[in-house]
MOPAC internal coordinates of N, CA, C and O (Angstrom, degrees):
PM7 1SCF
backbone

  N    0.0000 0     0.00 0     0.00 0    0    0    0
  C    1.4458 1     0.00 0     0.00 0    1    0    0
  C    1.5274 1   110.98 1     0.00 0    2    1    0
  O    1.2310 1   120.52 1   141.72 1    3    2    1
  N    1.3458 1   116.62 1   -38.28 1    3    2    1
  C    1.4687 1   120.05 1   178.78 1    5    3    2
  C    1.5258 1   110.60 1   -61.87 1    6    5    3
  O    1.2310 1   121.26 1   141.86 1    7    6    5
  N    1.3247 1   115.20 1   -38.14 1    7    6    5
  C    1.4688 1   119.05 1  -179.54 1    9    7    6
  C    1.5254 1   111.67 1   -62.71 1   10    9    7
  O    1.2310 1   119.79 1   142.18 1   11   10    9
  N    1.3054 1   118.01 1   -37.82 1   11   10    9
  C    1.4631 1   121.35 1   179.42 1   13   11   10
  C    1.5244 1   109.89 1   -65.49 1   14   13   11
  O    1.2310 1   120.34 1   137.21 1   15   14   13
  N    1.3327 1   116.96 1   -42.79 1   15   14   13
  C    1.4625 1   120.21 1   178.35 1   17   15   14
  C    1.5298 1   111.21 1   -63.83 1   18   17   15
  O    1.2310 1   120.78 1   141.01 1   19   18   17
  N    1.3204 1   116.11 1   -38.99 1   19   18   17
  C    1.4701 1   119.33 1   178.75 1   21   19   18
  C    1.5287 1   111.24 1   -65.97 1   22   21   19
  O    1.2310 1   120.76 1   140.51 1   23   22   21
  N    1.3058 1   116.16 1   -39.49 1   23   22   21
  C    1.4673 1   119.89 1   178.72 1   25   23   22
  C    1.5347 1   109.91 1   -64.76 1   26   25   23
  O    1.2310 1   120.37 1   134.61 1   27   26   25
  N    1.3317 1   116.90 1   -45.39 1   27   26   25
  C    1.4695 1   120.72 1   179.11 1   29   27   26
  C    1.5214 1   110.53 1   -62.40 1   30   29   27
  O    1.2310 1   120.13 1   136.90 1   31   30   29
  N    1.3122 1   117.36 1   -43.10 1   31   30   29
  C    1.4635 1   121.37 1   178.35 1   33   31   30
  C    1.5254 1   110.53 1   -62.11 1   34   33   31
  O    1.2310 1   120.43 1   135.97 1   35   34   33
  N    1.3193 1   116.78 1   -44.03 1   35   34   33
  C    1.4628 1   120.82 1   178.53 1   37   35   34
  C    1.5143 1   112.21 1   -60.56 1   38   37   35
  O    1.2310 1   120.51 1   136.19 1   39   38   37
  N    1.3308 1   116.62 1   -43.81 1   39   38   37
  C    1.4640 1   120.37 1   178.42 1   41   39   38
  C    1.5206 1   111.10 1   -63.87 1   42   41   39
  O    1.2310 1   120.59 1   140.43 1   43   42   41
  N    1.3246 1   116.49 1   -39.57 1   43   42   41
  C    1.4621 1   119.81 1   179.05 1   45   43   42
  C    1.5230 1   110.90 1   -63.63 1   46   45   43
  O    1.2310 1   120.23 1   137.37 1   47   46   45
  N    1.3229 1   117.16 1   -42.63 1   47   46   45
  C    1.4708 1   121.03 1   179.62 1   49   47   46
  C    1.5249 1   110.48 1   -63.35 1   50   49   47
  O    1.2310 1   120.02 1   134.02 1   51   50   49
  N    1.3203 1   117.58 1   -45.98 1   51   50   49
  C    1.4574 1   120.52 1   179.65 1   53   51   50
  C    1.5245 1   111.85 1   -64.77 1   54   53   51
  O    1.2310 1   120.06 1   145.39 1   55   54   53
  N    1.3210 1   117.48 1   -34.61 1   55   54   53
  C    1.4649 1   121.20 1   177.09 1   57   55   54
  C    1.5220 1   110.56 1   -64.09 1   58   57   55
  O    1.2310 1   120.54 1   133.99 1   59   58   57
  N    1.3300 1   116.58 1   -46.01 1   59   58   57
  C    1.4638 1   120.59 1   179.77 1   61   59   58
  C    1.5213 1   110.49 1   -63.40 1   62   61   59
  O    1.2310 1   120.01 1   136.95 1   63   62   61
  N    1.3177 1   117.58 1   -43.05 1   63   62   61
  C    1.4631 1   121.11 1   178.94 1   65   63   62
  C    1.5300 1   109.99 1   -63.01 1   66   65   63
  O    1.2310 1   120.22 1   137.06 1   67   66   65
  N    1.3058 1   117.18 1   -42.94 1   67   66   65
  C    1.4655 1   121.10 1  -179.82 1   69   67   66
  C    1.5172 1   112.24 1   -63.19 1   70   69   67
  O    1.2310 1   120.15 1   139.11 1   71   70   69
  N    1.3240 1   117.32 1   -40.89 1   71   70   69
  C    1.4676 1   120.93 1   177.91 1   73   71   70
  C    1.5162 1   109.74 1   -64.24 1   74   73   71
  O    1.2310 1   120.13 1   137.94 1   75   74   73
  N    1.3212 1   117.35 1   -42.06 1   75   74   73
  C    1.4645 1   120.93 1   178.64 1   77   75   74
  C    1.5107 1   111.99 1   -61.28 1   78   77   75
  O    1.2310 1   120.33 1   139.37 1   79   78   77
  N    1.3132 1   116.98 1   -40.63 1   79   78   77
  C    1.4639 1   120.09 1   178.85 1   81   79   78
  C    1.5184 1   111.49 1   -68.69 1   82   81   79
  O    1.2310 1   120.35 1   145.43 1   83   82   81
  N    1.3109 1   116.93 1   -34.57 1   83   82   81
  C    1.4633 1   119.86 1   179.58 1   85   83   82
  C    1.5238 1   111.15 1   -64.55 1   86   85   83
  O    1.2310 1   120.08 1   140.98 1   87   86   85
  N    1.3204 1   117.46 1   -39.02 1   87   86   85
  C    1.4589 1   120.70 1   179.49 1   89   87   86
  C    1.5135 1   111.94 1   -74.79 1   90   89   87
  O    1.2310 1   119.61 1   162.47 1   91   90   89
  N    1.3242 1   118.35 1   -17.53 1   91   90   89
  C    1.4602 1   121.27 1  -178.43 1   93   91   90
  C    1.5176 1   110.82 1  -100.75 1   94   93   91
  O    1.2310 1   120.06 1  -149.15 1   95   94   93
  N    1.3217 1   117.48 1    30.85 1   95   94   93
  C    1.4541 1   119.70 1  -179.35 1   97   95   94
  C    1.5174 1   110.53 1  -122.62 1   98   97   95
  O    1.2310 1   121.41 1   -19.06 1   99   98   97
  N    1.2967 1   114.91 1   160.94 1   99   98   97
  C    1.4560 1   122.00 1   178.92 1  101   99   98
  C    1.5265 1   108.68 1   -65.88 1  102  101   99
  O    1.2310 1   120.38 1   -47.58 1  103  102  101
  N    1.3137 1   116.88 1   132.42 1  103  102  101
  C    1.4524 1   121.05 1  -178.51 1  105  103  102
  C    1.5126 1   114.09 1   -66.85 1  106  105  103
  O    1.2310 1   119.85 1   154.90 1  107  106  105
  N    1.3132 1   117.89 1   -25.10 1  107  106  105
  C    1.4605 1   120.74 1  -176.58 1  109  107  106
  C    1.5287 1   112.72 1   -91.53 1  110  109  107
  O    1.2310 1   120.59 1   128.96 1  111  110  109
  N    1.3495 1   116.48 1   -51.04 1  111  110  109
  C    1.4619 1   118.44 1  -173.62 1  113  111  110
  C    1.5188 1   112.78 1  -100.95 1  114  113  111
  O    1.2310 1   119.78 1   169.44 1  115  114  113
  N    1.3570 1   118.03 1   -10.56 1  115  114  113
  C    1.4512 1   121.34 1   176.90 1  117  115  114
  C    1.5165 1   115.23 1    79.58 1  118  117  115
  O    1.2310 1   119.88 1   179.53 1  119  118  117
  N    1.3154 1   117.83 1    -0.47 1  119  118  117
  C    1.4568 1   120.62 1   179.68 1  121  119  118
  C    1.5203 1   110.00 1   -74.85 1  122  121  119
  O    1.2310 1   121.03 1   -33.85 1  123  122  121
  N    1.3175 1   115.64 1   146.15 1  123  122  121
  C    1.4603 1   119.89 1   178.06 1  125  123  122
  C    1.5172 1   109.88 1   -63.74 1  126  125  123
  O    1.2310 1   120.98 1   -44.23 1  127  126  125
  N    1.3245 1   115.73 1   135.77 1  127  126  125
  C    1.4570 1   120.86 1   176.44 1  129  127  126
  C    1.5119 1   108.79 1   -81.84 1  130  129  127
  O    1.2310 1   120.52 1   -69.64 1  131  130  129
  N    1.2946 1   116.61 1   110.36 1  131  130  129
  C    1.4577 1   121.49 1   177.19 1  133  131  130
  C    1.5042 1   107.79 1  -126.84 1  134  133  131
  O    1.2310 1   120.74 1   -23.61 1  135  134  133
  N    1.2738 1   116.19 1   156.39 1  135  134  133
  C    1.4569 1   120.82 1   178.86 1  137  135  134
  C    1.5211 1   109.69 1   -84.77 1  138  137  135
  O    1.2310 1   120.61 1  -141.51 1  139  138  137
  N    1.3142 1   116.45 1    38.49 1  139  138  137
  C    1.4611 1   121.15 1  -177.68 1  141  139  138
  C    1.5185 1   110.52 1   -66.31 1  142  141  139
  O    1.2310 1   121.31 1   -38.11 1  143  142  141
  N    1.2969 1   115.11 1   141.89 1  143  142  141
  C    1.4561 1   120.82 1   177.26 1  145  143  142
  C    1.5247 1   107.64 1  -123.53 1  146  145  143
  O    1.2310 1   120.85 1   -52.60 1  147  146  145
  N    1.3144 1   115.98 1   127.40 1  147  146  145
  C    1.4488 1   122.01 1   179.91 1  149  147  146
  C    1.5158 1   107.84 1  -117.94 1  150  149  147
  O    1.2310 1   120.17 1   -58.03 1  151  150  149
  N    1.3134 1   117.27 1   121.97 1  151  150  149
  C    1.4581 1   119.11 1   176.59 1  153  151  150
  C    1.5164 1   109.57 1  -151.65 1  154  153  151
  O    1.2310 1   121.07 1   -18.75 1  155  154  153
  N    1.2876 1   115.57 1   161.25 1  155  154  153
  C    1.4517 1   121.93 1   178.33 1  157  155  154
  C    1.5213 1   107.47 1   -81.67 1  158  157  155
  O    1.2310 1   120.66 1   -55.49 1  159  158  157
  N    1.3110 1   116.35 1   124.51 1  159  158  157
  C    1.4696 1   119.03 1  -176.34 1  161  159  158
  C    1.5239 1   110.90 1   -71.15 1  162  161  159
  O    1.2310 1   121.63 1   -31.97 1  163  162  161
  N    1.3219 1   114.48 1   148.03 1  163  162  161
  C    1.4501 1   120.38 1   176.33 1  165  163  162
  C    1.5125 1   114.64 1    86.58 1  166  165  163
  O    1.2310 1   119.17 1   173.03 1  167  166  165
  N    1.3091 1   119.20 1    -6.97 1  167  166  165
  C    1.4557 1   120.56 1  -179.39 1  169  167  166
  C    1.5230 1   109.93 1  -106.52 1  170  169  167
  O    1.2310 1   121.39 1   -29.45 1  171  170  169
  N    1.3130 1   114.95 1   150.55 1  171  170  169
  C    1.4568 1   120.36 1   175.96 1  173  171  170
  C    1.5221 1   106.66 1   -97.89 1  174  173  171
  O    1.2310 1   121.17 1   -60.92 1  175  174  173
  N    1.3134 1   115.37 1   119.08 1  175  174  173
  C    1.4621 1   120.07 1  -177.98 1  177  175  174
  C    1.5191 1   109.42 1  -121.85 1  178  177  175
  O    1.2310 1   121.27 1   -25.43 1  179  178  177
  N    1.3239 1   115.17 1   154.57 1  179  178  177
  C    1.4623 1   120.06 1   177.82 1  181  179  178
  C    1.5235 1   109.12 1  -110.02 1  182  181  179
  O    1.2310 1   120.99 1   -26.74 1  183  182  181
  N    1.3146 1   115.72 1   153.26 1  183  182  181
  C    1.4557 1   121.28 1   178.37 1  185  183  182
  C    1.5283 1   108.95 1   -70.42 1  186  185  183
  O    1.2310 1   120.74 1   -53.42 1  187  186  185
  N    1.3200 1   116.18 1   126.58 1  187  186  185
  C    1.4667 1   120.21 1   178.46 1  189  187  186
  C    1.5265 1   110.75 1   -64.73 1  190  189  187
  O    1.2310 1   120.30 1   152.00 1  191  190  189
  N    1.3263 1   117.03 1   -28.00 1  191  190  189
  C    1.4539 1   120.72 1   176.01 1  193  191  190
  C    1.5131 1   115.60 1    87.13 1  194  193  191
  O    1.2310 1   120.06 1  -169.54 1  195  194  193
  N    1.3287 1   117.50 1    10.46 1  195  194  193
  C    1.4693 1   118.39 1  -178.92 1  197  195  194
  C    1.5207 1   111.19 1   -74.35 1  198  197  195
  O    1.2310 1   121.53 1   -42.20 1  199  198  197
  N    1.3284 1   114.68 1   137.80 1  199  198  197
  C    1.4655 1   122.87 1   179.54 1  201  199  198
  C    1.5255 1   111.51 1  -106.24 1  202  201  199
  O    1.2310 1   120.85 1   176.10 1  203  202  201
  N    1.3323 1   115.98 1    -3.90 1  203  202  201
  C    1.4613 1   123.21 1  -179.81 1  205  203  202
  C    1.5308 1   107.45 1  -121.82 1  206  205  203
  O    1.2310 1   120.38 1   -45.25 1  207  206  205
  N    1.3270 1   116.87 1   134.75 1  207  206  205
  C    1.4698 1   120.87 1   177.66 1  209  207  206
  C    1.5312 1   108.49 1   -64.48 1  210  209  207
  O    1.2310 1   119.67 1   -56.23 1  211  210  209
  N    1.3413 1   118.24 1   123.77 1  211  210  209
  C    1.4670 1   119.74 1  -177.89 1  213  211  210
  C    1.5288 1   113.12 1   -69.20 1  214  213  211
  O    1.2310 1   119.95 1   161.30 1  215  214  213
  N    1.3166 1   117.70 1   -18.70 1  215  214  213
  C    1.4630 1   120.37 1  -178.22 1  217  215  214
  C    1.5291 1   111.04 1   -87.15 1  218  217  215
  O    1.2310 1   120.03 1   127.69 1  219  218  217
  N    1.3330 1   117.54 1   -52.31 1  219  218  217
  C    1.4635 1   120.63 1  -176.07 1  221  219  218
  C    1.5158 1   114.29 1  -100.63 1  222  221  219
  O    1.2310 1   120.19 1   164.07 1  223  222  221
  N    1.3325 1   117.23 1   -15.93 1  223  222  221
  C    1.4545 1   120.22 1  -179.62 1  225  223  222
  C    1.5171 1   114.08 1    79.68 1  226  225  223
  O    1.2310 1   120.36 1  -167.59 1  227  226  225
  N    1.3252 1   116.91 1    12.41 1  227  226  225
  C    1.4651 1   121.32 1   179.42 1  229  227  226
  C    1.5266 1   110.27 1   -86.35 1  230  229  227
  O    1.2310 1   120.51 1   -28.58 1  231  230  229
  N    1.3347 1   116.63 1   151.42 1  231  230  229
  C    1.4756 1   119.28 1   174.52 1  233  231  230
  C    1.5296 1   110.53 1   -62.52 1  234  233  231
  O    1.2310 1   120.71 1   -32.15 1  235  234  233
  N    1.3325 1   116.25 1   147.85 1  235  234  233
  C    1.4574 1   121.54 1   179.73 1  237  235  234
  C    1.5219 1   108.80 1   -84.81 1  238  237  235
  O    1.2310 1   120.62 1   -54.22 1  239  238  237
  N    1.3284 1   116.41 1   125.78 1  239  238  237
  C    1.4636 1   122.23 1   173.77 1  241  239  238
  C    1.5281 1   106.75 1   -91.71 1  242  241  239
  O    1.2310 1   120.35 1   -62.97 1  243  242  241
  N    1.3177 1   116.93 1   117.03 1  243  242  241
  C    1.4600 1   121.74 1  -175.55 1  245  243  242
  C    1.5277 1   112.98 1   -58.72 1  246  245  243
  O    1.2310 1   119.98 1   152.81 1  247  246  245
  N    1.3171 1   117.65 1   -27.19 1  247  246  245
  C    1.4621 1   120.89 1  -177.99 1  249  247  246
  C    1.5253 1   112.71 1   -78.68 1  250  249  247
  O    1.2310 1   120.03 1   153.85 1  251  250  249
  N    1.3174 1   117.54 1   -26.15 1  251  250  249
  C    1.4635 1   120.19 1  -174.59 1  253  251  250
  C    1.5241 1   113.68 1  -121.92 1  254  253  251
  O    1.2310 1   120.23 1  -173.05 1  255  254  253
  N    1.3129 1   117.17 1     6.95 1  255  254  253
  C    1.4642 1   119.47 1  -175.14 1  257  255  254
  C    1.5243 1   111.73 1   -66.37 1  258  257  255
  O    1.2310 1   121.90 1   -24.82 1  259  258  257
  N    1.2963 1   113.97 1   155.18 1  259  258  257
  C    1.4590 1   122.84 1   172.43 1  261  259  258
  C    1.5204 1   106.64 1  -116.70 1  262  261  259
  O    1.2310 1   120.46 1   -28.62 1  263  262  261
  N    1.3219 1   116.73 1   151.38 1  263  262  261
  C    1.4632 1   120.08 1  -179.56 1  265  263  262
  C    1.5173 1   110.06 1  -129.61 1  266  265  263
  O    1.2310 1   121.52 1   -23.79 1  267  266  265
  N    1.3273 1   114.70 1   156.21 1  267  266  265
  C    1.4620 1   121.22 1   178.04 1  269  267  266
  C    1.5177 1   108.74 1  -148.77 1  270  269  267
  O    1.2310 1   120.67 1   -43.68 1  271  270  269
  N    1.3123 1   116.32 1   136.32 1  271  270  269
  C    1.4628 1   121.40 1   179.89 1  273  271  270
  C    1.5193 1   110.39 1   -92.70 1  274  273  271
  O    1.2310 1   121.09 1   -47.99 1  275  274  273
  N    1.3273 1   115.52 1   132.01 1  275  274  273
  C    1.4560 1   122.08 1   177.25 1  277  275  274
  C    1.5222 1   107.97 1  -142.74 1  278  277  275
  O    1.2310 1   120.53 1   -56.97 1  279  278  277
  N    1.2978 1   116.59 1   123.03 1  279  278  277
  C    1.4621 1   124.28 1   178.09 1  281  279  278
  C    1.5269 1   112.63 1    49.22 1  282  281  279
  O    1.2310 1   121.12 1  -133.31 1  283  282  281
  N    1.3294 1   115.47 1    46.69 1  283  282  281
  C    1.4607 1   120.66 1   174.29 1  285  283  282
  C    1.5095 1   115.98 1    81.68 1  286  285  283
  O    1.2310 1   120.13 1  -175.60 1  287  286  285
  N    1.3393 1   117.36 1     4.40 1  287  286  285
  C    1.4657 1   121.14 1   177.75 1  289  287  286
  C    1.5235 1   109.04 1  -122.45 1  290  289  287
  O    1.2310 1   121.31 1   -35.50 1  291  290  289
  N    1.3291 1   115.10 1   144.50 1  291  290  289
  C    1.4622 1   120.77 1   177.21 1  293  291  290
  C    1.5240 1   107.66 1  -100.54 1  294  293  291
  O    1.2310 1   121.30 1   -63.97 1  295  294  293
  N    1.3255 1   115.12 1   116.03 1  295  294  293
  C    1.4603 1   122.00 1  -179.16 1  297  295  294
  C    1.5238 1   109.67 1   -96.27 1  298  297  295
  O    1.2310 1   120.77 1   -35.74 1  299  298  297
  N    1.3316 1   116.13 1   144.26 1  299  298  297
  C    1.4610 1   123.20 1  -179.05 1  301  299  298
  C    1.5242 1   109.90 1  -101.78 1  302  301  299
  O    1.2310 1   121.35 1   -36.24 1  303  302  301
  N    1.3419 1   115.02 1   143.76 1  303  302  301
  C    1.4632 1   121.91 1  -179.17 1  305  303  302
  C    1.5171 1   109.83 1  -134.26 1  306  305  303
  O    1.2310 1   120.64 1   -24.16 1  307  306  305
  N    1.3329 1   116.38 1   155.84 1  307  306  305
  C    1.4663 1   120.73 1   179.77 1  309  307  306
  C    1.5243 1   111.19 1   -70.58 1  310  309  307
  O    1.2310 1   120.10 1   153.96 1  311  310  309
  N    1.3282 1   117.42 1   -26.04 1  311  310  309
  C    1.4668 1   120.94 1   179.09 1  313  311  310
  C    1.5278 1   109.44 1  -158.99 1  314  313  311
  O    1.2310 1   121.08 1   -15.46 1  315  314  313
  N    1.3057 1   115.54 1   164.54 1  315  314  313
  C    1.4647 1   120.99 1  -178.12 1  317  315  314
  C    1.5276 1   112.14 1   -64.81 1  318  317  315
  O    1.2310 1   120.11 1   152.85 1  319  318  317
  N    1.3250 1   117.40 1   -27.15 1  319  318  317
  C    1.4632 1   120.61 1  -179.89 1  321  319  318
  C    1.5164 1   113.83 1   -62.73 1  322  321  319
  O    1.2310 1   120.27 1   151.63 1  323  322  321
  N    1.3208 1   117.10 1   -28.37 1  323  322  321
  C    1.4644 1   120.62 1  -178.92 1  325  323  322
  C    1.5305 1   112.31 1   -72.59 1  326  325  323
  O    1.2310 1   120.30 1   159.57 1  327  326  325
  N    1.3092 1   117.03 1   -20.43 1  327  326  325
  C    1.4594 1   119.92 1  -178.72 1  329  327  326
  C    1.5255 1   110.85 1   -64.20 1  330  329  327
  O    1.2310 1   119.84 1   140.28 1  331  330  329
  N    1.3181 1   117.91 1   -39.72 1  331  330  329
  C    1.4743 1   120.95 1   178.15 1  333  331  330
  C    1.5168 1   111.87 1   -59.85 1  334  333  331
  O    1.2310 1   120.54 1   138.52 1  335  334  333
  N    1.3174 1   116.56 1   -41.48 1  335  334  333
  C    1.4640 1   120.78 1   178.00 1  337  335  334
  C    1.5199 1   109.98 1   -66.44 1  338  337  335
  O    1.2310 1   120.32 1   137.94 1  339  338  337
  N    1.3283 1   116.99 1   -42.06 1  339  338  337
  C    1.4592 1   121.85 1   177.99 1  341  339  338
  C    1.5303 1   110.52 1   -58.54 1  342  341  339
  O    1.2310 1   120.14 1   136.72 1  343  342  341
  N    1.3173 1   117.33 1   -43.28 1  343  342  341
  C    1.4707 1   121.49 1  -178.32 1  345  343  342
  C    1.5264 1   112.16 1   -60.69 1  346  345  343
  O    1.2310 1   120.10 1   147.73 1  347  346  345
  N    1.3294 1   117.41 1   -32.27 1  347  346  345
  C    1.4709 1   121.15 1  -178.56 1  349  347  346
  C    1.5177 1   112.60 1   -68.34 1  350  349  347
  O    1.2310 1   120.21 1   146.92 1  351  350  349
  N    1.3390 1   117.21 1   -33.08 1  351  350  349
  C    1.4704 1   122.50 1  -179.14 1  353  351  350
  C    1.5216 1   108.78 1  -140.82 1  354  353  351
  O    1.2310 1   120.73 1  -120.74 1  355  354  353
  N    1.3247 1   116.21 1    59.26 1  355  354  353
  C    1.4643 1   121.98 1  -172.39 1  357  355  354
  C    1.5230 1   113.21 1   -55.52 1  358  357  355
  O    1.2310 1   119.97 1   133.22 1  359  358  357
  N    1.3085 1   117.66 1   -46.78 1  359  358  357
  C    1.4640 1   119.42 1  -175.96 1  361  359  358
  C    1.5234 1   111.57 1   -64.95 1  362  361  359
  O    1.2310 1   120.19 1   141.80 1  363  362  361
  N    1.3250 1   117.24 1   -38.20 1  363  362  361
  C    1.4668 1   121.87 1   178.13 1  365  363  362
  C    1.5313 1   109.82 1   -57.51 1  366  365  363
  O    1.2310 1   120.37 1   133.32 1  367  366  365
  N    1.3309 1   116.90 1   -46.68 1  367  366  365
  C    1.4657 1   120.38 1  -177.40 1  369  367  366
  C    1.5231 1   111.84 1   -76.55 1  370  369  367
  O    1.2310 1   120.15 1   147.80 1  371  370  369
  N    1.3222 1   117.33 1   -32.20 1  371  370  369
  C    1.4683 1   120.15 1   175.32 1  373  371  370
  C    1.5329 1   109.43 1   -63.58 1  374  373  371
  O    1.2310 1   120.46 1   140.45 1  375  374  373
  N    1.3167 1   116.72 1   -39.55 1  375  374  373
  C    1.4709 1   120.84 1   176.95 1  377  375  374
  C    1.5270 1   110.90 1   -64.26 1  378  377  375
  O    1.2310 1   120.56 1   143.41 1  379  378  377
  N    1.3349 1   116.53 1   -36.59 1  379  378  377
  C    1.4638 1   120.50 1   177.38 1  381  379  378
  C    1.5242 1   110.56 1   -61.88 1  382  381  379
  O    1.2310 1   120.63 1   138.90 1  383  382  381
  N    1.3280 1   116.41 1   -41.10 1  383  382  381
  C    1.4670 1   120.67 1   178.46 1  385  383  382
  C    1.5224 1   109.57 1   -64.32 1  386  385  383
  O    1.2310 1   120.07 1   136.63 1  387  386  385
  N    1.3222 1   117.47 1   -43.37 1  387  386  385
  C    1.4650 1   120.89 1   178.42 1  389  387  386
  C    1.5216 1   110.77 1   -58.84 1  390  389  387
  O    1.2310 1   120.54 1   137.05 1  391  390  389
  N    1.3289 1   116.57 1   -42.95 1  391  390  389
  C    1.4727 1   120.98 1   178.48 1  393  391  390
  C    1.5256 1   110.62 1   -64.19 1  394  393  391
  O    1.2310 1   120.06 1   139.91 1  395  394  393
  N    1.3433 1   117.49 1   -40.09 1  395  394  393
  C    1.4708 1   121.28 1   178.66 1  397  395  394
  C    1.5217 1   110.16 1   -60.54 1  398  397  395
  O    1.2310 1   120.72 1   133.46 1  399  398  397
  N    1.3336 1   116.23 1   -46.54 1  399  398  397
  C    1.4604 1   120.35 1  -177.21 1  401  399  398
  C    1.5255 1   111.35 1   -68.51 1  402  401  399
  O    1.2310 1   119.95 1   140.64 1  403  402  401
  N    1.3381 1   117.70 1   -39.36 1  403  402  401
  C    1.4606 1   120.56 1   177.24 1  405  403  402
  C    1.5295 1   110.73 1   -63.88 1  406  405  403
  O    1.2310 1   120.62 1   138.76 1  407  406  405
  N    1.3139 1   116.41 1   -41.24 1  407  406  405
  C    1.4623 1   121.19 1   178.89 1  409  407  406
  C    1.5279 1   110.94 1   -63.80 1  410  409  407
  O    1.2310 1   120.54 1   140.10 1  411  410  409
  N    1.3316 1   116.58 1   -39.90 1  411  410  409
  C    1.4686 1   120.72 1   179.37 1  413  411  410
  C    1.5275 1   110.20 1   -64.52 1  414  413  411
  O    1.2310 1   120.11 1   140.93 1  415  414  413
  N    1.3366 1   117.39 1   -39.07 1  415  414  413
  C    1.4595 1   120.83 1   178.80 1  417  415  414
  C    1.5223 1   110.65 1   -68.62 1  418  417  415
  O    1.2310 1   120.36 1   138.44 1  419  418  417
  N    1.3166 1   116.92 1   -41.56 1  419  418  417
  C    1.4610 1   121.36 1  -179.16 1  421  419  418
  C    1.5216 1   111.39 1   -64.98 1  422  421  419
  O    1.2310 1   120.77 1   141.52 1  423  422  421
  N    1.3162 1   116.13 1   -38.48 1  423  422  421
  C    1.4783 1   121.02 1  -178.37 1  425  423  422
  C    1.5144 1   112.52 1   -85.65 1  426  425  423
  O    1.2310 1   120.07 1   179.90 1  427  426  425
  N    1.3292 1   117.47 1    -0.10 1  427  426  425
  C    1.4546 1   120.67 1   177.21 1  429  427  426
  C    1.5083 1   114.70 1    79.11 1  430  429  427
  O    1.2310 1   120.64 1  -172.26 1  431  430  429
  N    1.3318 1   116.39 1     7.74 1  431  430  429
  C    1.4654 1   119.66 1   179.74 1  433  431  430
  C    1.5168 1   109.55 1   -78.89 1  434  433  431
  O    1.2310 1   119.98 1   -33.18 1  435  434  433
  N    1.3303 1   117.65 1   146.82 1  435  434  433
  C    1.4619 1   119.57 1   177.90 1  437  435  434
  C    1.5184 1   110.52 1   -67.11 1  438  437  435
  O    1.2310 1   120.87 1   -30.91 1  439  438  437
  N    1.3035 1   115.94 1   149.09 1  439  438  437
  C    1.4697 1   120.80 1   179.23 1  441  439  438
  C    1.5033 1   111.11 1   -68.82 1  442  441  439
  O    1.2310 1   120.10 1   180.00 1  443  442  441

């Protein structure tokens, strides 16, 4: 009888953990939102300053953002899952960030 209670308790704990992880993931790509930072060690990089994820177009949440360094700039993403997509076509997405920042300057919006 004790074993049955332990099994039920274990399933309940895993269910609660699974629900928590589901709510802490990116709504579009399903990747867990972590404050992971990816950069090339030993290099000095500057923040690109993007407030919109170049892959999904979602606003960057400062608490859950992920970052990745490319050609001396640190790009911001809505989640760590978007970094893999960025790596496949880095220049395309870097250009998107440049366009976002130029548009923000032209429209008078703060960076």
